[in-house]
N, C-alpha and C positions, 0 to 999 in steps of 0.2 A: 504493500500500500504506500509506504513512505517512498519507495523507489519510483512508483508511478507519479506521485505528487512532485518529486524532484525532477522527473523527466518532463512533465507538463510545464513546470515552472521554467525549465531551461528552454523549452520550445517557445514559450510566451516571450521570454527575454530576447531570444535571438530574432524572433519575428519583429519585436518592437525595434530592435537595432536596425534590422533591414529596412523597416518603414521609415525610421528616422533618417537613415542614410539617403533614401530616395527623396525625402522632403528637403534635405539639405543640399544634395548635389545635383539633382535634375533640373530644378527651376533656373531659368536664365542661361542655360547652356548655349543657346543659339542667339542670345540677345546682343552679343558683341562680335565684331569681325575677329577672325583669327589673327593672332599677332605674329609679325615677322620677328625672328626668322623661324624658330623651331616649330611653332604650331603650324604655320602654313607649309613649311618644308615637309613634314610628315603627312599632312592631309593631301598635299599635292602628289606625293609618292603613291598614296592610296588611290587617288583619282586616276593617275596615269596607269596603274595596274588595271583598273576597271576599263579605261579607254582602250588600252592595247590588248587586254586579255592575257597578258604575260604576268602571272602571279608568282613566278620564281625569281624575277629580276626586280630589284628596287631601282627606280628611275627618278630622275629629276630633269625636267626639260627634255624628256624622252631620250635621255642618255643614262647609262649605268651610273648609279649613285653608290659609291663604295664606302660611305661613312657609317652606315648602319645595317644590321641584319634585319630580317623581314617580320619578326613575330608581331610587334606592335602595329606595323603597317597592315598586316593581315587582319588584325582586330578592327582597324578602321575600315578596311574594305568590307568586312562583314557588316559593320554598322551602317556604312553607306549603301549597301545593298538593301538594307531594311528601311532606313530613314531618308535616303537620297544623299546627294553630294552637297553637304552644307555644314555649317559650324556645329550644329547639334550633333550630327553624326560623327564628326571628327573628335568631339570631346566626350561622347557617350562612353567609350571604353574606360576612361579614367573615372567617370562617375560610378561605374560598376566596380572599379578598383577601390574606390573610396568605401563602398558598402562592404566589399570583401575584406578590406583591411580592418574595418570596425569589427567584423565577426571574428577575424583572426586574432586580433588583440584581446577581445573578450575571452575567447576560448583558451588562448595561451596564458593569459593572466589568471583565469580561473584554475587552470591546471597547475600553474606555478604556486598559487597561494589560495585564493578563494574567489567567490563570485564578486564581492565588493571590489577587490583589486582589479579584476578584469573590466568591470564597468568604469572604474575610475580611470584606468588606462585609456579606454575609448574616449572618455570625456576630455581628458587632458590632450589627446592627440587632435581631435577635431576642433577644439577650441583654441588652437594655436594658429597664428596668421598664415605662414606659407604652407604648412602641411594641409590646411583646409583648401587654400587657393589652388594647389596643384591638382586636386581632384575635380576642379572646375576647368582644367586646362586640357590641351590636346598634345602634351609633350610625353615623351617616352618614360620619364623617370619614375612616376608612381608605380607602374608595373615592374619596372626594373628593380627598384628598391625593395618591393614586396617579395620578389623572387629571391633576391640575395638574403633578405631577412629570414625567410622561411628555410632556405638552404642552411643558413647559419644556425637557426633555432634547432633544427633536427640534429645537426652535428653537436650542438651544445648538449642536447639530450643524450646523444651517443656517448659523450665524454662524462656525463654525470654518474657519480659512483652508485647511486641508489635507483637508477632508472629501471623500471620493470618491463618496459616495452621491448620487443624483439630488436636486437642490435642490428641485424641485417636489414630489417625494414627501415630503421632510422637512417642507416647509411644510404640506402637506396633513395629514400625521400630527400635527403640532403643533396645528393648528386643530381636528382631529377630537377629540383628547383634551381640549383646553381646552373644546370644546363639550360633551363629556360631563361635565366638571366643573361647568359652568353648569347642566346638566340634573340634576345630582345635588344641588347645594346653592344654586345661584344665582350672580349676577354677581360675587360676591366672588372666585370662582375665576379669572375673567378679570382682575379688578382686581389680584390678586396678581401674575399674569404681567405685566400692563401696567406696573405700578410697577417690577418687576424689570428689564424691558426698558428702561424710561426711564432708570433709574440706569446700566445698562450703556452706553446711548448716551452719557450724560454722561461716563462714564469713558473711552470710546473717542473722545470729541469728535465724535460723530455720524458717524464713519467706518465705514460698513457698506455692503456691496455687495448690491444687490437689484434686481429689475425690477418694474415696476408690474403685470405679469401675475402675478407671485408674490404681490403684495399683494392683488390681486383674488381669486386662488385661496384665500388664507388666509381672507379675510372671507366668501367664498362658502361654504366648508366649515364654518367656525365658525358662521355665521349659520344654516345649515340644521340642523346637529346640535344646537347650543345653543338655538335659538329655535323649533323646530317645535312643541313642546308649548305654549309661550306663544302662538304664532300660532293654534294649534288652539283654545285657550281664548277668544281674541278672536273667532275665526270662529264659535264656538258661543254668542257673546253673553255670555261671562263676563269682560268687561273689568274689572269691579270687583275680581275676584280678582287680576288683574295690578296694579291700582292699590294694593290692600292689601299685596301682596307688596313693591312698591317702597317704600311707606311704612314697612313693617316693617324693611327693610334699612337705611333711613336712621335709624330709631329706635335700632337697635343701636349706631350710632356716637355718638348724641347722649345716650342715657340708659342707666341701669343696668337693663336689661330683667329683669323678674321678680325683682328683688332681687339679681341677680348682679353686685354691685359688687366692688371690690377696690382695693388700694393700687397706686401707680404702677408699681412694679417686680414686680408679681404674676407676669407670665409669665417674667421672668428667673429667679425662684425656682422656679417650676414646672418649667422646663426643666433647671435645675441639679440639682434633687433628683429629679425624675421620670424623667429620661433617664440615670440612673446605670446603669453606670459610664461610659457614652459621654461624657457632658457634661464630666467631669473632664479627659479627654484633649483634647477639643475646645477647651478654654480656651487651650491652648498653641499653637493655630493662629491665634489672633487677635493676631498679632505683626506689626509693620511689617517689610516686606521678607522675609516668610516664604518667598515663592516664589523668592527668589534661589537657594534650595537645590534647586529642581526643574528638571531639564533637559528633561523631556518637555513639549512645547508644548501638546499636547492636554489633558494633566492640568492644566497651568497655566490654560488657557482654561476648563476645566470648574470648576476650583477658584474662579476669580473669579466665575463665575455662581452657584455654590453659596453663596459668601460673601455676595454681593448678595442672593440669595433669602432667606437666613437673616435678615439685618438688615431687609429689607423686611417680612417676616412679623412679626418681633418688634416692630418700631417701630409697624407698622400696628395690631396688636392691643394695644399699650400705649396708643395713642391712643384706641382704641375703649373706651367707658366700661363696656360689658358685659364682665365678666371671667368666662370659663368655661374650665376647664382645657384642653379640647380645641381651643380657638381657635388656640393656637400650635402645634398638633400637626404642621402642615406643616413646621415646623423640623426634624422628625425626619430627613428625607431629607438636607438639607445637613449637619446635625450628624453623622450617622453617616458620611457621606462624608469630612468633615474628619477625624474620628477614625480612620477606616480609613487615610487617607493618612498621618496622624501615627504610628499604631501600626506601619505597615509600615516606616517609617523607624527606629522603635525596634528592631524585629525585625532589621533590616539593620544595626543599630548606627551609623546615621547621626545618631541623636538619643539622648540619655540621658534616663532618667526623672527628671523634676524632683522635688525634695524636696516641693514643695507638692502635687504629684499624689499622692504617697504619703500625705501627711497627710489630704487630702480623701477618698481611697479608704478609708483606715482609719477615718475619722470616720463617713462615711456607712454603711459596712458595719457598724460597731458599732451605730449607731442602728437600722438595719433588723433586724439580728440580735437585738438586745434586744427590739424590738417583737414579733417573731414568737415569741421565747422566752417572753415574758410572757403574751401573749394566751391561750394554752391554759389558763392558771391563773386566768383571770378569774373563774370561778365560785367559786373558793376565796378570792379576794382582794376581790371586789366589795363585801363588807360594810364594808370600810375606806373606801369612797367614799360610802356612803349619807348620811353627815352633811354632805358638802360639795357634793352635786349637787342639782339641782332635782327636783321630783316626777316630771316626765316621764322624765328620764334615769334616775332611781332605778327607775322602772317598767320601762324598757328592760332594765336590768341584772338584773331579776328573771327574765328569760327564761333558759333553759338550752340548752346545746348538747351535742353528742356528740363530744367530743374523743377522738382516737385515742391520744394520749399521746406520740407521737413527733414532733410538729410542731416542737418546739424544735431538733431535729437539723437542720432546714432552715436555721435561722439560723446554726448552728455551721458548716455547710458554706460558707455565704457568707463568714463571718468568717475561716475557715481559708484560703480562696482569696485573700482580701484580705491576710492576714498573709504568705502565701508571696510574693505580688506585692511587698509592701513590703520584705521581707528579701532576696529573690533576684532582684528585677526587673532590676537592671543586670548581674548575673552571667549569668543565663539568661533574657533577655527573652522569647524565643519561648514557652518553657514557662510563664513567669510570667503572660504575657498570656492564654495559652490557659486556664490554671487559674482566673484571675480571672473571665473571661467565662463559662467553663463553670459555675463555682459560682454566678454570677449567674443563668444560665439555669435551673439546677436550683432555685434559690431562687424565682424567679418562677413557674415551672411548678408547683412543689409548693404554693406559697402559693395560687395560683388554684384548684388541685384540692382541697386539704385544709382551708385556713384560711378563705377567703372564704365558702364555704357555711355555715360555723358562725357567723362574725361577723354574717352577714346576719340570722340569727335574732334578734339583739338590736336590730335596727333596724326593718325593714319587714315582717318575717315574719308578725307577728301580724295587722295589718290585711289583708294579702293573703290569709291563710287565711280571714278573715271574708268577704272579697269572693268567694272561691271557693265558699264555702258558699251563696251566693245565686245561683249559676248556674241559669238556667232559671226563676227566680222573677220574676213580673211586678211590679216594684218600682222605686222610685227609690233612689239612694244618693248622699249628699253627704259629702265629706271636708273637714273644716275644720281647718286646720293649727294656728291659735292665735287668741287673742282679737282680733288685728288684722284677721283675716279679716272679722270682723263690724263692728268699730268704725271702721276706716279704709278699708273697701272694698278691701282687699288680696286680690285673687282669686288667692291662692297655688294653684298648679296641682298636681293629681295625676291622672294618667291610669290609675292602678292599678284604680280601681273599674270603668272602662270595659272594660279588657282582661280582668281576672280574674273579673269577674262576667258576662262576655260580654254586655255591654249591647246591647239591641236599640233600633232607631230610635224605637219608641214610648215608651221610657223615658229619653229623652235630656234631660229637663228638668234644668237646673242653676240655675234661678232661686231663689237662697237665701231670699229673702223669702217666696215662694210655698210652698216646701217646708217652711219653719219655721212659717208662720202661715196659709197658705191652705187652701182646701177641696180637699185632695188626693183623688184617686180611686183610689189604690192605696197600699200601705205605702211609707214612706220611712225608710231607715236612715241614721243619722248616725254618723260616726267622728271622734272628737275626741281631741287630745292632752290628757293629764292635767295641765294647768296649772290650779290651783284657781280663779283668776280667770276663766279661759276657761270652765270648767265652770259656774261660777255665772252668768256672763253668758249662756251658751247656755240653761241651764235656765229662767232668768227670762224670756227673750225668745222661747221656743219653745212654741207652743200644744199642749196635750195630749200632751206627749212622755213616753215611758216609758223608764226606764233598763233596759238589758238586763244588762250586766256590764262590768267593767273587767279588763284584762289587759295586762301588760307595757308600761305607760305609755299605754295607749289606753282610752277609754271608748266604749261602743257604746249607741246609743239607737234608738228606733223611734217613728214616728207612724203611726197607722192612720187610714183614712178614717172620718169620723163618720157614724153611721146617721142618716138623715133620716126 
């Protein structure tokens, strides 16, 4: 009887989590254009798979794209087959990933400790800024990170001294999910696990129990799942794609790819600010002998693995010269676990809230609240900025949005939650933590739903509307970001013309010199940022070009084929 009650309760809770995830992650998926570069990049690869019918080759501009394996692209293809080729379909796989992640965290947390711990971990994760945001995006990383985490989790269980589950099953599951990670984004998924395991071995002084049969099983499963697409490419004679893929992975470590550089501590700042409010609590778990206060051996074992995983990812991508915000997003799993562990101790009054935590919570909440409170008034305040910004930014600010008028309340909600936490945190920690993370969740959800669609109109909305106007037209389109595109050969990328103009294979020419000065056989449209020197340089060096119009910081031109 008790077993049936427990089973029914578990089903109710997991159903509630599923429904909550759907409410949080599905609304507004298609309300904002896809963002350059990554979102449009992957969506365009999926679109081109559908257009060409070639589902084994990842393409961009109808040419082989050697930077990513196909698993996430296949997810988007399936979504587009159901919902059509649009923003909602491109982002839908990550909304599903958000729901799956919530269920995974609950079940792992429940197994590690208890039901409350699992629910708290879910709450902490979804109420943090960038972790929530990524489930509303169309980038690869949410699934990539989930697969790495699951692969690591099952290996953590394999190395746990008191684990009752079949060791061979745990090894196979670990290898399976790590293979999926490689199939999603490449060998860096396995590298993260390998480095984490290496550090763990050093900490344990290489004392780990295993059999060689388990080792063979791990690599057999991992090799089959993670390598079958690569082997198929080689079998089909596309070995050059694999070579280019490997060269690209190496280049990311050695160079600032596509201008994505950054200062040394870039990812430290990204995690501290972006994973608010979780990151603030996690800071207090990085203390010597912190685990002396933990009596549960499995929690201690998992804690060590998560701490190692966090530092491996953070140091690895600090070394990598290419700095992109989502490179350190794998840290979200260990960070939220560490925070959940620490917050549970606060709720149980085994820890008190440090004064520094209150200061940081108040400071970040104030900054985020003020930003959201000011943004809706940008149309009435932007004239104050015209004298201090460049021509391009000034043009961006000339765009207008349809603000509802209540957006500032979202910031107030966050700030009130932070103030309650600061004032009453030690008196009523359970309620204070709940209100802080609830206000953060409301803030993030409302910002994504009401603020981001309006802000986007000041940035890429104008050129995307132009591309959409060229759907079905037999033409070329070239997007030039700035003068350096022409002077220094900086082929700054934009995939927006491909996706939003629904480019066809016969219009895939991107030869800048030919399109500007050659004997073109169909119209070519140019989209350029309104920097005076850029415009001057472009007009002087482009044959028979005609100015169309300027709008919101962009100028639009066209070349027509000459009559012979």
